[in-house]
C-alpha positions in Angstrom: -21.3 0.0 -10.5 -20.1 3.6 -10.3 -16.6 4.8 -9.4 -16.0 5.2 -5.7 -13.2 7.1 -4.0 -11.7 5.9 -0.7 -9.8 8.2 1.6 -7.8 7.5 4.7 -8.4 11.1 5.9 -4.8 12.1 5.3 -4.6 15.8 4.7 -2.1 15.1 1.9 -4.8 13.3 -0.1 -6.7 16.6 -0.5 -3.6 18.8 -0.9 -2.2 16.5 -3.7 -5.6 15.8 -5.2 -5.7 12.0 -5.0 -7.6 9.1 -3.4 -6.1 6.4 -1.3 -8.0 4.0 -3.5 -10.4 4.1 -6.4 -13.0 1.3 -6.7 -14.2 0.7 -10.2 -16.5 -2.3 -10.7 -14.6 -5.4 -9.5 -11.3 -3.6 -9.3 -9.6 -1.6 -6.6 -6.6 0.5 -7.4 -4.7 1.5 -4.3 -2.4 4.5 -4.5 1.2 4.4 -3.5 1.2 4.1 0.3 4.0 5.0 2.6 4.7 3.8 6.1 3.0 6.5 8.1 1.1 5.5 11.2 -2.1 7.5 10.6 -3.2 7.0 14.2 -0.2 8.9 15.5 0.8 10.7 12.3 4.4 9.5 12.8 6.9 7.7 10.5 8.8 4.8 12.1 12.5 4.8 11.5 12.9 1.2 10.3 11.7 -0.3 7.0 10.0 -3.3 8.7 7.6 -1.0 10.7 7.1 1.2 7.7 6.2 -1.8 5.5 3.8 -3.1 8.1 2.1 0.3 8.2 1.9 0.4 4.4 0.0 -2.9 4.4 -2.2 -1.8 7.4 -3.3 1.3 5.5 -3.8 -0.6 2.3 -5.9 -3.3 4.1 -8.1 -0.6 5.6 -8.7 1.1 2.3 -9.5 -2.2 0.6 -11.9 -3.2 3.4 -13.7 0.1 3.2 -14.2 -0.6 -0.6 -15.5 -4.1 0.1 -12.3 -5.9 -0.8 -9.9 -8.2 1.1 -6.2 -8.6 1.0 -6.8 -11.9 -0.7 -8.2 -10.0 -3.6 -4.8 -8.3 -4.4 -3.5 -9.4 -7.8 -0.7 -7.0 -8.4 1.8 -5.2 -6.0 4.6 -2.7 -6.8 7.2 -1.9 -4.1 9.5 1.1 -4.1 12.5 1.0 -1.8 15.1 3.7 -1.3 17.8 1.3 -0.3 18.4 -2.2 -1.7 19.7 -3.2 1.7 16.2 -3.0 3.0 14.8 -5.5 0.5 15.1 -8.6 2.7 13.4 -6.9 5.7 10.6 -5.6 3.4 10.2 -9.0 1.7 9.9 -10.7 5.1 6.8 -8.5 5.8 5.4 -9.2 2.3 5.7 -12.9 3.1 3.8 -12.4 6.4 1.1 -10.4 4.7 0.6 -12.2 1.5 1.4 -15.9 2.5 -0.5 -17.9 -0.1 -2.0 -14.9 -1.9 1.2 -14.3 -3.8 0.2 -11.5 -6.2 2.3 -10.6 -9.2 4.9 -8.1 -7.8 7.6 -5.7 -8.9 10.3 -4.2 -6.8 12.0 -0.9 -7.8 14.9 0.7 -6.1 14.5 4.4 -6.3 16.7 7.4 -5.6 14.1 8.7 -3.1 10.5 9.2 -2.1 8.7 12.4 -1.2 10.3 12.8 2.2 13.8 11.5 3.2 12.4 9.5 6.1 10.3 7.4 3.7 12.0 4.1 3.0 9.2 2.2 1.3 6.1 2.8 -0.8 3.6 0.1 -1.9 0.8 0.3 -4.4 -1.6 -2.6 -5.2 -4.4 -3.6 -7.6 -7.1 -5.9 -6.4 -9.9 -7.7 -8.3 -12.9 -8.9 -6.4 -13.1 -12.6 -6.3 -16.2 -14.4 -7.5 -17.4 -17.6 -5.9 
C-alpha cells in the first residue's frame, strides 16, 4: 500500500506544507489538530468546545483514510493552561470510552495563536479481524 495524504482543506495545510494525516500501510499519523470549527472557520473560546472540535477533525481525517476512532493507539495532548486539563480530559473520556489509547499530556507555553488552548495528535493502527 502506498503512502496517502489526507487534507481537511484548511488553507494552513498548504501554506505550512503538511497533511492533516498520512496513511502508510496499516498506520495513520494525524498531525497536531487544534480546535477550529472548519465549517465556520472560527475558534470557540472554551477548551471543552475546542477539544470536541479537535476530535471531530481527527475523526473525519481518519474516516477519509479508512480508519475509525477505535483504531487510535496513541494520543498526545498539548494544553496551554493546566487548569483546562479536567475539562479536556472529560471530553477525552467521552470520545475514547473503552478505546483508551496510550496518552501523554504536555502543558506548553503557547500554541501558534493565542486563542488556541489545546492541540491533539494521534496515531492509529488499522485493526485486523
